[in-house]
N, C-alpha and C positions, 0 to 999 in steps of 0.2 A: 711361387711367387702368384699362379693363378688363386689357389685357394685360398691366398693370406687376403688377395683382393676381394674375391666372393664372401670370405668371413665380414669382412669390414663393411661390404654394401647389405649383407642379413643386417649386419648388427644397427647398420644405418635406419635399414626399414624395421628394423622391432624398437629402436627410438624414436620415430615418425608414428609408429601405433601409438604406442605412451602417450604421446603428447597430445593425439589428436581429442578435442573433446568428444563425449558422451551425450548423445542427444537424450534429453529427459522430457516427460509430459509435463513434469511442473514449472515452474521459472528456474533461469538459469543458476546452476549451483553457486553461492554464497553462501557466507556464516549465516544471514536471516534473508528467507525471500520475501518477508512483510513485515513492516514495524506499525503498530496500533499505536499512533499517537492519541491518548486521552486525555480530551481536554480539560484547562483546569484543575484545582485542587488546593487542600488546604486550605489558605484563606482567602483563596481566588475560589468564590462559589459558582461562579458564572452568571447566567441567569435563574433567575427564577420566577416560583410562582406558589406563593403561600409558606409551606413548610418544605415545598421539593426545591433540590437546586440539582441546577446543570448538572456539576460536579460526579454526586452520585450516579444519575441517569445514564451518563457518559461510563463511568468504570464499570457499571452491572451491565451495560451491553457491551463491550469492549472485552470483559471476561466471557461473555457468551460466542461475543464473534471469534475469541483466540480459540477458546475448544472446536468450534467448528469447523475452521481453516486448519487446525493442526489435524482433528480428524479427517480432514479431506488431504493432507500429505506435506502440506507445508511446514517450513520453519518458521514460527513468529515470535517476534517481540512485543512486550507491552512495556510502554516508559515509564509508566508508574502502575502497581496494583495494589496499591493503597488511597487512600486520603491525604495526599502531601503534594506540597506545594514544590514544583521543580526546580523554582526559582531559591528554593532553600540548598540546592546542591549544585547550584552552577557553579562551573569550574572554566569558563572561556570567555565571561564578557562583565569586568567591573565598571557595574551603571547604580547608581543611584534607586532608577525605577525598578522597581520589583517586576512589573509588566515585561521590560525588557530583559531581564536576567531571564525570566523565565521558558521565553521564547527565544533567547539564544540557546540556554538549556537544550529544549526539543528539536531546534534546528542541528546545531551542530551535533549532538549525539547522533540524531540520522546520521551525520559525515560520517560519523566514528563507525557507526555501527555496520555502514554499505550497504543498506536494504533494496530489493530490485522492484520494493512498492513501498508507499507511507499514504496509509489512510488514516488522517485526523477526525477524530470524530466529537462531534456538536451537538447542542438543541439549539434550536431558533426560538425567535421571539417577537411580536408583532403589536402593536397599539390596536391593534386591529383583532377581537377575538375570533373570527369568522376566515381567517389563513393559514390554511393547512399544509401539510405536504412537505417531503422531503427535498431538500435542493443540495446540490453537490455543485460546489465549487473547482474549478483545477484552473491548472500551470497554460503558458501560452506554448505548450506541444504538443504534438500530434497523439503522442503516447496517451501522456494526461487525458486529453480531450476525448482519448478511446473510452477509457478506464471512467472517465467521469459521465457519459453518454448509456455506458452500460451500468451502472450504479441508478443512475439517473430512471432509466428505464426498468428496471428490477424494484426498485422503491417504489415509483409509481403504480404499479400492478398493486404493489402491497397493498398501498395507501387510498387508490384511486383518483389519485392526483395524476395533471396533465404539465410539471412544473418542465423546465427543461436546465440543462448545466449553465453553470454561467461562469466567465471567465473571471478569476479572483484575483487579478493583477496586483492589487493592495494589500493582500495580505502578507504578512512576513513568513509565514509558516510556506509559501507557495513559491518565494521568489529564491530558490537555487536548483541547481541541475544533476543533484546526487540521483533520483528517483523520478520516476513518474511519481507525481504525489496529488493528492485531492482531500477538498474539507468537506465531510460527508456532516452536513446537518440535518440531523433523523429525524426531525419534526418541530412544531411550536409548540412550544410549553403553555402557552397562550391559548390554544386551542384545546376543549376539552374532549376532543377524538382525539387527537394527537396525543395529549396528555394521558390517556388513558391506556394508549399504543406504549408510552416511551415509560409506563412505568409498571405497565403487569406484565409478570416473567413470560407469561407464554407465548404474549406479542414480543418482548423483545426477544427470546428466541425465533420469532419469525422474521425481523428486524434484522439479525445478524446470519438468519437463511438468507435471505435477500441477497446481501451483502457480498456471503461468498458463493452463493450463482453467480454473479457477476464479476465476482475475482476470479474465478473459473473460468469463464470464457473469455476474459480478457485474455489470458493466458493462451486458450486455444486458438484465439485470433490472433496473437501474436506472435505466437509460434508459426501460425501459417502465412504469416505475410513475412516474416525474414523468411522461411523458405521458399514464396516464391520471390521474392529481392533478391536473393542467391545466386548464383552463376552455376551454370550446369555443372562445371569441372574446374574445382576450386585448385588452388596450387599445389595443395598437398598432395591433394590424388596425382596431378600430374605428376610430380615428384616420384611416387609410389611406383606408378605405373614405368617411368623412367628406370629404377633403379632397379622391377621384378623384368625386365628386357634386357635387362646387362649381366642377369645371375644364369 
């Protein structure tokens, strides 16, 4: 009888070990760590300057960002990899507005994929040709604000700007709680310096690198914050200790 009880205790102990999540240097394990939302596409060109279109710049930098994040060890998804309008693939909302269908497709695709982070890439425009620099829009959450701050700081260093993150409370893509999300306005197409940076392949690599570095810093900080906030001895450690004492 004592041997049978010991057997069940050992079995329970092994099951607990199997169920305990292992720590990761990257984001928590999910099918996708990061979703890159590539702004606009197809009939929706976004903002423009002459024959330069935002949709093309977004896609070019998104592909470079995808490569860099993947090389850094993250599992990444692009919601478009060519010049298509996501409104044409809408499966969630029957609406006469193509724009609303596009946003619904992007937002609900994020919910279905279940990433740990979403980066929405865009290009800005201003009536003043002197306005330049990246601007990060964030959700009304601590996680999104932290991510936005790190991205803003990293891109400010690249562009020599002093912009601050902005709460994007009116933006459809930020009105959800699926995961920490930000809109990355990578620069102003209306500004000559930004325009050169946004369209030059080497400069595009630098933009992708600045975003990748900020993402990695966010992962480290968020993991440290979780560790500091956790209790010294969690319930499963107590349970294991109890089982070991009885063996």
